[in-house]
One Martini backbone bead per residue (centre of mass of N, CA, C, O) as a GRO file, in nm:
protein
  454
    1MET     BB    1   3.533  -1.924   8.657
    2SER     BB    2   3.838  -1.965   8.527
    3ARG     BB    3   4.061  -1.847   8.311
    4THR     BB    4   4.148  -2.113   8.194
    5ALA     BB    5   3.860  -2.209   8.119
    6GLY     BB    6   3.792  -1.966   7.934
    7VAL     BB    7   4.015  -2.013   7.722
    8LYS     BB    8   3.923  -2.305   7.645
    9ILE     BB    9   3.645  -2.215   7.545
   10GLY     BB   10   3.756  -2.034   7.315
   11LYS     BB   11   3.906  -2.260   7.160
   12VAL     BB   12   3.666  -2.443   7.112
   13GLN     BB   13   3.505  -2.239   6.940
   14VAL     BB   14   3.710  -2.200   6.714
   15ILE     BB   15   3.727  -2.499   6.638
   16ALA     BB   16   3.425  -2.524   6.570
   17ALA     BB   17   3.418  -2.319   6.344
   18CYS     BB   18   3.626  -2.449   6.161
   19ILE     BB   19   3.486  -2.728   6.121
   20GLY     BB   20   3.221  -2.616   6.013
   21ASN     BB   21   3.352  -2.452   5.773
   22LEU     BB   22   3.485  -2.706   5.633
   23LEU     BB   23   3.205  -2.855   5.588
   24GLU     BB   24   3.070  -2.634   5.430
   25TRP     BB   25   3.278  -2.609   5.181
   26TYR     BB   26   3.266  -2.912   5.110
   27ASP     BB   27   2.974  -2.916   5.018
   28PHE     BB   28   2.997  -2.694   4.811
   29SER     BB   29   3.252  -2.810   4.640
   30VAL     BB   30   3.164  -3.111   4.558
   31TYR     BB   31   2.961  -3.035   4.333
   32ALA     BB   32   3.177  -2.950   4.124
   33LEU     BB   33   3.337  -3.238   4.113
   34PHE     BB   34   3.026  -3.389   4.040
   35ALA     BB   35   2.864  -3.251   3.806
   36PRO     BB   36   2.865  -3.463   3.575
   37TYR     BB   37   2.713  -3.689   3.732
   38ILE     BB   38   2.466  -3.529   3.806
   39ALA     BB   39   2.372  -3.449   3.517
   40ARG     BB   40   2.340  -3.746   3.421
   41ALA     BB   41   2.118  -3.828   3.650
   42LEU     BB   42   1.934  -3.530   3.682
   43LEU     BB   43   2.016  -3.374   3.369
   44PRO     BB   44   1.893  -3.421   3.095
   45PRO     BB   45   1.917  -3.275   2.778
   46SER     BB   46   1.632  -3.354   2.660
   47ASP     BB   47   1.525  -3.163   2.862
   48PRO     BB   48   1.427  -2.829   2.872
   49LEU     BB   49   1.435  -2.800   3.181
   50SER     BB   50   1.722  -2.886   3.221
   51GLN     BB   51   1.857  -2.669   3.063
   52LEU     BB   52   1.758  -2.441   3.239
   53ALA     BB   53   1.870  -2.550   3.518
   54GLN     BB   54   2.162  -2.532   3.456
   55SER     BB   55   2.176  -2.227   3.425
   56LEU     BB   56   2.043  -2.161   3.702
   57LEU     BB   57   2.271  -2.307   3.879
   58VAL     BB   58   2.513  -2.139   3.771
   59PHE     BB   59   2.376  -1.844   3.796
   60ALA     BB   60   2.123  -1.745   3.949
   61LEU     BB   61   2.161  -1.895   4.218
   62GLY     BB   62   2.439  -1.771   4.277
   63ALA     BB   63   2.346  -1.464   4.256
   64ILE     BB   64   2.098  -1.490   4.479
   65ALA     BB   65   2.175  -1.670   4.728
   66ARG     BB   66   2.410  -1.525   4.858
   67PRO     BB   67   2.289  -1.245   4.919
   68LEU     BB   68   2.041  -1.363   5.074
   69GLY     BB   69   2.203  -1.494   5.298
   70ALA     BB   70   2.353  -1.228   5.387
   71LEU     BB   71   2.091  -1.077   5.463
   72LEU     BB   72   1.959  -1.286   5.659
   73LEU     BB   73   2.215  -1.414   5.832
   74GLY     BB   74   2.350  -1.153   5.918
   75GLN     BB   75   2.114  -1.036   6.088
   76PHE     BB   76   2.094  -1.284   6.274
   77ALA     BB   77   2.374  -1.253   6.402
   78ASP     BB   78   2.319  -0.961   6.520
   79ARG     BB   79   2.062  -1.037   6.687
   80ARG     BB   80   2.119  -1.358   6.798
   81GLY     BB   81   2.400  -1.438   6.713
   82ARG     BB   82   2.658  -1.638   6.614
   83GLY     BB   83   2.588  -1.928   6.693
   84PRO     BB   84   2.295  -1.959   6.574
   85ALA     BB   85   2.384  -1.892   6.288
   86LEU     BB   86   2.585  -2.123   6.247
   87MET     BB   87   2.380  -2.352   6.287
   88LEU     BB   88   2.197  -2.266   6.046
   89THR     BB   89   2.408  -2.305   5.825
   90CYS     BB   90   2.447  -2.609   5.877
   91LEU     BB   91   2.153  -2.696   5.828
   92LEU     BB   92   2.119  -2.589   5.547
   93MET     BB   93   2.356  -2.744   5.415
   94GLY     BB   94   2.256  -3.016   5.502
   95ALA     BB   95   1.993  -3.017   5.354
   96GLY     BB   96   2.111  -2.975   5.070
   97THR     BB   97   2.284  -3.243   5.081
   98ALA     BB   98   2.046  -3.438   5.126
   99LEU     BB   99   1.887  -3.378   4.861
  100ILE     BB  100   2.119  -3.481   4.675
  101LEU     BB  101   2.153  -3.767   4.786
  102PHE     BB  102   1.806  -3.839   4.761
  103ASP     BB  103   1.787  -3.782   4.480
  104PRO     BB  104   1.614  -3.894   4.230
  105PRO     BB  105   1.628  -4.001   3.927
  106TYR     BB  106   1.498  -3.906   3.631
  107ALA     BB  107   1.390  -4.193   3.560
  108VAL     BB  108   1.197  -4.179   3.822
  109ALA     BB  109   1.102  -3.856   3.873
  110GLY     BB  110   1.180  -3.660   3.687
  111ARG     BB  111   1.133  -3.316   3.731
  112ALA     BB  112   1.164  -3.349   4.042
  113SER     BB  113   1.466  -3.365   4.049
  114ILE     BB  114   1.531  -3.093   3.956
  115LEU     BB  115   1.377  -2.928   4.183
  116ILE     BB  116   1.550  -3.061   4.417
  117LEU     BB  117   1.817  -2.937   4.315
  118CYS     BB  118   1.745  -2.644   4.327
  119LEU     BB  119   1.687  -2.627   4.621
  120ALA     BB  120   1.950  -2.723   4.724
  121ARG     BB  121   2.123  -2.493   4.599
  122LEU     BB  122   1.984  -2.266   4.750
  123LEU     BB  123   2.053  -2.348   5.029
  124GLN     BB  124   2.367  -2.349   4.991
  125GLY     BB  125   2.376  -2.049   4.901
  126ILE     BB  126   2.276  -1.934   5.162
  127SER     BB  127   2.480  -2.043   5.354
  128ALA     BB  128   2.738  -1.940   5.205
  129GLY     BB  129   2.647  -1.631   5.246
  130GLY     BB  130   2.626  -1.640   5.568
  131GLU     BB  131   2.893  -1.753   5.677
  132ILE     BB  132   3.112  -1.522   5.640
  133GLY     BB  133   2.994  -1.322   5.867
  134GLY     BB  134   2.968  -1.506   6.115
  135ALA     BB  135   3.259  -1.629   6.112
  136ALA     BB  136   3.432  -1.373   6.115
  137ALA     BB  137   3.309  -1.253   6.374
  138PHE     BB  138   3.358  -1.482   6.558
  139LEU     BB  139   3.668  -1.510   6.541
  140VAL     BB  140   3.767  -1.210   6.619
  141GLU     BB  141   3.586  -1.218   6.895
  142ARG     BB  142   3.738  -1.498   7.004
  143ALA     BB  143   3.999  -1.407   7.058
  144GLY     BB  144   4.298  -1.471   7.201
  145GLN     BB  145   4.510  -1.245   7.317
  146GLY     BB  146   4.477  -1.037   7.085
  147ARG     BB  147   4.421  -1.247   6.798
  148PRO     BB  148   4.227  -1.171   6.536
  149GLY     BB  149   4.394  -1.233   6.282
  150PHE     BB  150   4.464  -1.531   6.336
  151ALA     BB  151   4.164  -1.625   6.371
  152GLY     BB  152   4.058  -1.516   6.088
  153SER     BB  153   4.245  -1.698   5.913
  154PHE     BB  154   4.082  -1.976   5.941
  155LEU     BB  155   3.884  -1.927   5.727
  156GLN     BB  156   4.074  -1.969   5.479
  157ALA     BB  157   4.217  -2.229   5.581
  158THR     BB  158   3.962  -2.411   5.573
  159MET     BB  159   3.914  -2.383   5.273
  160GLY     BB  160   4.166  -2.524   5.187
  161LEU     BB  161   4.095  -2.794   5.332
  162SER     BB  162   3.835  -2.841   5.171
  163ASN     BB  163   3.965  -2.880   4.898
  164MET     BB  164   4.141  -3.120   4.990
  165LEU     BB  165   3.910  -3.304   5.083
  166GLY     BB  166   3.754  -3.312   4.819
  167ALA     BB  167   3.982  -3.432   4.647
  168ALA     BB  168   4.033  -3.692   4.803
  169VAL     BB  169   3.744  -3.808   4.784
  170ALA     BB  170   3.737  -3.805   4.470
  171ALA     BB  171   3.982  -3.982   4.422
  172GLY     BB  172   3.899  -4.234   4.601
  173THR     BB  173   3.623  -4.289   4.447
  174VAL     BB  174   3.745  -4.327   4.159
  175ALA     BB  175   3.937  -4.558   4.237
  176LEU     BB  176   3.722  -4.768   4.370
  177LEU     BB  177   3.538  -4.713   4.122
  178THR     BB  178   3.354  -4.759   3.862
  179ASP     BB  179   3.191  -4.597   3.622
  180ALA     BB  180   2.915  -4.736   3.670
  181GLN     BB  181   2.914  -4.676   3.980
  182MET     BB  182   2.933  -4.369   3.959
  183ALA     BB  183   2.673  -4.324   3.800
  184GLN     BB  184   2.472  -4.462   3.987
  185TRP     BB  185   2.606  -4.399   4.319
  186GLY     BB  186   2.911  -4.280   4.375
  187TRP     BB  187   2.838  -3.963   4.384
  188ARG     BB  188   2.692  -3.975   4.668
  189ALA     BB  189   2.919  -4.026   4.890
  190PRO     BB  190   3.027  -3.740   4.956
  191PHE     BB  191   2.748  -3.642   5.070
  192ALA     BB  192   2.743  -3.824   5.298
  193ILE     BB  193   2.987  -3.716   5.446
  194GLY     BB  194   2.860  -3.412   5.458
  195LEU     BB  195   2.640  -3.474   5.690
  196ALA     BB  196   2.844  -3.412   5.934
  197ILE     BB  197   2.745  -3.115   5.973
  198ILE     BB  198   2.505  -3.153   6.153
  199PRO     BB  199   2.619  -3.270   6.432
  200PHE     BB  200   2.870  -3.073   6.440
  201GLY     BB  201   2.710  -2.806   6.438
  202ILE     BB  202   2.549  -2.866   6.704
  203ILE     BB  203   2.769  -2.959   6.906
  204LEU     BB  204   3.009  -2.735   6.849
  205ARG     BB  205   2.800  -2.467   6.852
  206ARG     BB  206   2.638  -2.478   7.119
  207GLY     BB  207   2.799  -2.311   7.329
  208ASP     BB  208   2.756  -2.026   7.190
  209ALA     BB  209   2.441  -2.022   7.188
  210ARG     BB  210   2.454  -2.000   7.515
  211GLY     BB  211   2.595  -1.753   7.512
  212ARG     BB  212   2.685  -1.456   7.433
  213ARG     BB  213   2.551  -1.193   7.277
  214ASN     BB  214   2.663  -0.944   7.069
  215ALA     BB  215   2.357  -0.835   7.021
  216THR     BB  216   2.072  -0.612   7.137
  217ARG     BB  217   1.977  -0.471   6.903
  218ARG     BB  218   1.666  -0.359   6.703
  219GLY     BB  219   1.728  -0.214   6.476
  220PRO     BB  220   1.788  -0.097   6.153
  221ILE     BB  221   2.054  -0.227   5.992
  222LEU     BB  222   2.046  -0.132   5.698
  223GLY     BB  223   2.000   0.167   5.762
  224GLU     BB  224   2.263   0.204   5.925
  225LEU     BB  225   2.458   0.120   5.711
  226ALA     BB  226   2.377   0.330   5.499
  227THR     BB  227   2.399   0.596   5.677
  228HIS     BB  228   2.684   0.540   5.861
  229TYR     BB  229   2.848   0.303   5.661
  230GLY     BB  230   2.894   0.339   5.346
  231GLY     BB  231   3.204   0.387   5.321
  232ARG     BB  232   3.285   0.115   5.445
  233PHE     BB  233   3.131  -0.068   5.259
  234MET     BB  234   3.303   0.015   5.005
  235ALA     BB  235   3.568  -0.081   5.127
  236ALA     BB  236   3.486  -0.378   5.163
  237PHE     BB  237   3.422  -0.416   4.865
  238GLY     BB  238   3.705  -0.364   4.759
  239LEU     BB  239   3.840  -0.609   4.908
  240SER     BB  240   3.639  -0.831   4.792
  241LEU     BB  241   3.737  -0.833   4.508
  242LEU     BB  242   4.015  -0.962   4.573
  243TRP     BB  243   3.918  -1.194   4.757
  244GLY     BB  244   3.759  -1.337   4.509
  245ALA     BB  245   3.970  -1.326   4.263
  246ALA     BB  246   4.237  -1.455   4.347
  247PRO     BB  247   4.141  -1.760   4.401
  248TYR     BB  248   4.020  -1.812   4.129
  249ALA     BB  249   4.260  -1.737   3.930
  250LEU     BB  250   4.522  -1.865   4.113
  251VAL     BB  251   4.378  -2.147   4.205
  252ILE     BB  252   4.133  -2.268   4.051
  253TYR     BB  253   4.226  -2.184   3.744
  254LEU     BB  254   4.520  -2.295   3.710
  255PRO     BB  255   4.495  -2.590   3.611
  256LEU     BB  256   4.341  -2.511   3.345
  257TYR     BB  257   4.554  -2.312   3.238
  258ALA     BB  258   4.795  -2.511   3.225
  259GLN     BB  259   4.671  -2.723   3.036
  260ARG     BB  260   4.574  -2.546   2.788
  261PHE     BB  261   4.818  -2.317   2.753
  262THR     BB  262   5.120  -2.464   2.851
  263GLY     BB  263   5.135  -2.810   2.872
  264VAL     BB  264   5.051  -2.919   3.129
  265THR     BB  265   4.984  -3.177   3.302
  266PRO     BB  266   4.736  -3.308   3.491
  267TYR     BB  267   4.911  -3.416   3.714
  268ALA     BB  268   5.073  -3.167   3.778
  269SER     BB  269   4.840  -2.977   3.846
  270TYR     BB  270   4.716  -3.148   4.083
  271VAL     BB  271   4.974  -3.158   4.263
  272ALA     BB  272   5.011  -2.857   4.276
  273SER     BB  273   4.733  -2.790   4.405
  274LEU     BB  274   4.779  -2.941   4.672
  275ILE     BB  275   5.043  -2.785   4.749
  276GLY     BB  276   4.913  -2.511   4.737
  277ASN     BB  277   4.706  -2.540   4.961
  278LEU     BB  278   4.914  -2.559   5.182
  279ALA     BB  279   5.019  -2.270   5.135
  280LEU     BB  280   4.751  -2.126   5.188
  281VAL     BB  281   4.715  -2.217   5.485
  282ALA     BB  282   4.990  -2.119   5.596
  283GLY     BB  283   4.968  -1.820   5.482
  284SER     BB  284   4.706  -1.740   5.630
  285LEU     BB  285   4.833  -1.764   5.921
  286THR     BB  286   5.071  -1.568   5.873
  287ALA     BB  287   4.888  -1.317   5.804
  288GLY     BB  288   4.744  -1.290   6.072
  289THR     BB  289   4.985  -1.253   6.249
  290LEU     BB  290   5.106  -1.000   6.105
  291ALA     BB  291   4.847  -0.826   6.147
  292ASP     BB  292   4.892  -0.806   6.464
  293ARG     BB  293   5.187  -0.681   6.452
  294ILE     BB  294   5.165  -0.444   6.198
  295GLY     BB  295   4.889  -0.446   6.088
  296VAL     BB  296   4.624  -0.470   5.866
  297LYS     BB  297   4.689  -0.238   5.663
  298ARG     BB  298   4.973  -0.320   5.596
  299MET     BB  299   4.923  -0.609   5.511
  300LEU     BB  300   4.726  -0.542   5.274
  301LEU     BB  301   4.902  -0.356   5.113
  302LEU     BB  302   5.143  -0.559   5.056
  303ALA     BB  303   4.969  -0.782   4.925
  304THR     BB  304   4.839  -0.606   4.691
  305LEU     BB  305   5.095  -0.520   4.550
  306MET     BB  306   5.199  -0.823   4.496
  307LEU     BB  307   4.929  -0.899   4.318
  308ILE     BB  308   4.981  -0.691   4.097
  309VAL     BB  309   5.296  -0.769   4.007
  310LEU     BB  310   5.367  -1.104   4.035
  311PRO     BB  311   5.188  -1.307   3.860
  312ALA     BB  312   5.301  -1.271   3.578
  313PRO     BB  313   5.594  -1.388   3.618
  314ILE     BB  314   5.512  -1.647   3.733
  315LEU     BB  315   5.338  -1.753   3.487
  316GLY     BB  316   5.565  -1.721   3.276
  317MET     BB  317   5.734  -1.981   3.348
  318LEU     BB  318   5.545  -2.179   3.178
  319ARG     BB  319   5.665  -2.096   2.886
  320TYR     BB  320   5.963  -2.255   2.949
  321ASP     BB  321   5.827  -2.466   3.177
  322HIS     BB  322   5.629  -2.788   3.202
  323GLY     BB  323   5.710  -2.904   3.463
  324THR     BB  324   5.642  -3.022   3.783
  325PRO     BB  325   5.829  -2.831   3.951
  326THR     BB  326   5.735  -2.567   3.826
  327MET     BB  327   5.433  -2.595   3.885
  328ILE     BB  328   5.471  -2.604   4.189
  329ALA     BB  329   5.614  -2.332   4.225
  330VAL     BB  330   5.370  -2.163   4.115
  331ALA     BB  331   5.151  -2.263   4.309
  332VAL     BB  332   5.285  -2.175   4.570
  333SER     BB  333   5.339  -1.874   4.508
  334LEU     BB  334   5.038  -1.802   4.448
  335CYS     BB  335   4.909  -1.907   4.722
  336GLY     BB  336   5.095  -1.723   4.898
  337LEU     BB  337   4.989  -1.455   4.788
  338VAL     BB  338   4.686  -1.495   4.854
  339ALA     BB  339   4.728  -1.557   5.168
  340LEU     BB  340   4.817  -1.264   5.247
  341PHE     BB  341   4.531  -1.150   5.198
  342VAL     BB  342   4.305  -1.355   5.297
  343GLY     BB  343   4.408  -1.380   5.594
  344ALA     BB  344   4.352  -1.072   5.662
  345ALA     BB  345   4.066  -0.976   5.555
  346PRO     BB  346   3.866  -1.040   5.790
  347LEU     BB  347   3.981  -0.825   5.983
  348GLY     BB  348   3.960  -0.580   5.794
  349ILE     BB  349   3.649  -0.585   5.771
  350ALA     BB  350   3.558  -0.625   6.065
  351SER     BB  351   3.695  -0.339   6.160
  352LEU     BB  352   3.462  -0.144   6.022
  353PHE     BB  353   3.259  -0.273   6.216
  354PRO     BB  354   3.027  -0.294   6.440
  355ALA     BB  355   2.902  -0.550   6.609
  356HIS     BB  356   2.573  -0.488   6.543
  357ILE     BB  357   2.679  -0.506   6.207
  358ARG     BB  358   2.903  -0.693   6.113
  359ALA     BB  359   2.789  -0.951   5.967
  360THR     BB  360   2.642  -0.790   5.756
  361GLY     BB  361   2.868  -0.630   5.632
  362ILE     BB  362   3.043  -0.863   5.543
  363ALA     BB  363   2.838  -1.043   5.375
  364LEU     BB  364   2.741  -0.813   5.168
  365SER     BB  365   3.019  -0.722   5.057
  366TYR     BB  366   3.121  -0.998   4.961
  367ASN     BB  367   2.877  -1.109   4.794
  368ALA     BB  368   2.857  -0.878   4.601
  369ALA     BB  369   3.133  -0.906   4.471
  370VAL     BB  370   3.109  -1.204   4.386
  371SER     BB  371   2.855  -1.187   4.215
  372LEU     BB  372   2.940  -0.965   4.013
  373PHE     BB  373   3.250  -1.073   3.946
  374GLY     BB  374   3.275  -1.375   3.975
  375GLY     BB  375   3.068  -1.467   3.764
  376PHE     BB  376   3.240  -1.296   3.524
  377ALA     BB  377   3.533  -1.414   3.517
  378PRO     BB  378   3.515  -1.611   3.267
  379ALA     BB  379   3.447  -1.403   3.058
  380LEU     BB  380   3.694  -1.213   3.115
  381LEU     BB  381   3.924  -1.416   3.063
  382ALA     BB  382   3.822  -1.490   2.767
  383SER     BB  383   3.851  -1.204   2.650
  384LEU     BB  384   4.162  -1.179   2.712
  385GLY     BB  385   4.267  -1.443   2.698
  386VAL     BB  386   4.566  -1.581   2.740
  387ALA     BB  387   4.687  -1.302   2.639
  388TRP     BB  388   4.816  -0.958   2.691
  389HIS     BB  389   5.090  -0.870   2.577
  390GLY     BB  390   5.202  -1.140   2.752
  391VAL     BB  391   4.979  -1.131   2.964
  392PRO     BB  392   4.807  -1.298   3.170
  393SER     BB  393   4.483  -1.294   3.237
  394ALA     BB  394   4.486  -1.355   3.544
  395ALA     BB  395   4.675  -1.113   3.613
  396ILE     BB  396   4.496  -0.891   3.507
  397TYR     BB  397   4.243  -0.944   3.687
  398VAL     BB  398   4.401  -0.907   3.959
  399ALA     BB  399   4.501  -0.627   3.914
  400ILE     BB  400   4.235  -0.475   3.888
  401MET     BB  401   4.128  -0.565   4.170
  402GLY     BB  402   4.377  -0.452   4.314
  403LEU     BB  403   4.334  -0.146   4.258
  404LEU     BB  404   4.061  -0.131   4.398
  405ALA     BB  405   4.167  -0.208   4.672
  406LEU     BB  406   4.367   0.009   4.709
  407ALA     BB  407   4.150   0.237   4.695
  408ALA     BB  408   4.028   0.134   4.966
  409LEU     BB  409   4.275   0.148   5.159
  410LEU     BB  410   4.319   0.477   5.086
  411SER     BB  411   4.063   0.549   5.199
  412PRO     BB  412   3.902   0.732   5.446
  413PRO     BB  413   3.706   0.487   5.552
  414PHE     BB  414   3.971   0.332   5.620
  415ARG     BB  415   3.923   0.244   5.953
  416PRO     BB  416   4.065   0.041   6.162
  417ALA     BB  417   4.049  -0.124   6.439
  418HIS     BB  418   4.150  -0.208   6.723
  419ALA     BB  419   4.202  -0.520   6.841
  420ALA     BB  420   4.092  -0.467   7.135
  421ARG     BB  421   3.791  -0.384   7.035
  422ILE     BB  422   3.717  -0.684   6.929
  423ALA     BB  423   3.848  -0.876   7.102
  424GLU     BB  424   3.822  -1.138   7.333
  425ASN     BB  425   4.030  -1.240   7.588
  426SER     BB  426   3.786  -1.381   7.757
  427MET     BB  427   3.518  -1.567   7.857
  428ASP     BB  428   3.526  -1.494   8.156
  429ASP     BB  429   3.457  -1.200   8.128
  430ALA     BB  430   3.192  -1.227   7.969
  431GLU     BB  431   3.039  -1.368   8.199
  432LYS     BB  432   3.056  -1.163   8.408
  433SER     BB  433   2.891  -0.939   8.240
  434ILE     BB  434   2.621  -1.113   8.330
  435THR     BB  435   2.638  -1.253   8.622
  436ALA     BB  436   2.674  -1.006   8.766
  437PRO     BB  437   2.565  -0.796   8.966
  438LEU     BB  438   2.395  -0.518   8.991
  439PRO     BB  439   2.419  -0.206   9.024
  440GLU     BB  440   2.330   0.078   9.105
  441GLY     BB  441   2.086   0.155   8.856
  442GLY     BB  442   2.100  -0.116   8.657
  443ARG     BB  443   2.406  -0.074   8.542
  444LEU     BB  444   2.671  -0.164   8.358
  445PRO     BB  445   2.994  -0.128   8.338
  446LEU     BB  446   3.223  -0.040   8.138
  447THR     BB  447   3.463  -0.210   7.925
  448THR     BB  448   3.693  -0.318   7.714
  449LYS     BB  449   3.506  -0.578   7.635
  450ASP     BB  450   3.243  -0.391   7.566
  451GLU     BB  451   3.345  -0.256   7.331
  452THR     BB  452   3.270  -0.070   7.046
  453LEU     BB  453   3.208   0.072   6.782
  454SER     BB  454   3.106   0.402   6.658
   0.00000   0.00000   0.00000
C-alpha cells in the first residue's frame, strides 16, 4: 500500500468516527428534546410505576448506565480494539433508539411500555458512557501528520453538530405537524432518523475493525489502572469535572437561564443557542490545532483560567441589555470559551494513559466526573440561586470546577505525553508493522510508531 493510500485510509477512519459520534449523540440528545411527548405517550402520571420510572430515567439510569458503559466498553476497546468497540457502541445506541421508536403507547401495552423505555434508556446510557473513551482514543491515535490535538477536537465538535442537528429536526417536525399529530406519532419521527446510526456504524467503522488492534495485553486493566496510574486517573478526573460542567452550565443551561432570569425572549435564546453551537464547533477545532502547536498543557491552562474569570462579566451583560444581538454575543462568547477547553481536553486526558489502558482510563474518569457532579448540577445551580453577591450561579459553578481542574493541571501526575508517541502518522506504517516478515528470533523491532507510554 502506498503512503498516499495509507493517509487516505486514516482520514476515512477519522471521518467515520466523527459521523458515528455525531449520530450517537444525536440519538442520545433527541430524547431530551421530545421528553414531554414521550412522557405523555408512554409514562402517564396516573400510574405509580410510571412516576417511579420517570425518576429512575432521569437520575438512576443516568448515574448507573454511563459508568457501567465506561467500565465495560472501555475495557472492550482496550482489549479488542477501537474499531470493534465503536461499532458496538453504535449498535447499542441503535438498539435503544429502535426500542423507543417502536415502543407501544401505554394505552396499548400498559406497564410493558414503561419497561421497554427503561431498557432503551439503559442501552443508550451504556453506549454514551462507552463512546467517549473509545472515540477519544481512536481519534488521537489515528491522527495524520502528528496532529492528535486537532483530530481529538472533532469529538467535541461533532457533539456540537449533533446538538444543531437535533434542534433542526425538532424544529422542522414541530413546524410540519399539528399538536395532535405530534402527540400521536410525530415524536417518533426523529428516532426513525436516528436509526441511521446502525448501518453507518457498521459500514463506516468496519474498516478499522479489520485493522490493527491497539492493545494485545490481557492483564487486569482496572488493577493496573488503580495500581500504577491512580494519580493520572485523578488528574483526568479533575479535568473531566470542568469538561462536563462548562458545556452544561454555559451552553445547555444558557437558554433557560436567559429566559427565566434576564428577560430574554425564547426566540432570541434559541437563535443565540444555534449560532453559539457554531462557535462551539469552530472553537473546538481551533483549540485542538493550538494544542498541537503550543502544547496541550499550556492550552488547557489558558482555557481553564479564562473559564474561571470571564463567564461572570459576560453573563452580566444580560442584566443591562435583553436584546437579540446581545444574547447572540453572550452565547458566542461563552461557547467559544467552552470550546477552548473541551476542544483540547480529549488529547489532554488521552495523553495521560498508555495505549493498552487508554480507552478505559478516559471513559472511567470522564463518566465518573459527569455522573457525580453533572447529575447534581441542577440542584447546585438552584441552591446558588439566580446570583450570589451579583455573580450568576452558572459562572460560580464553572469557576468552582475550573479551580479543581486547575489543581489537576498543576499536579505532579499531570505529565502529558509528546504527541509523536500517541498519534500514528500513517496507516501505511501500521500495516507494515503487521504484514512484514518476522526477523530472526520471531520479534518485531520497535519503532516510533509502536511506542506507547510506559
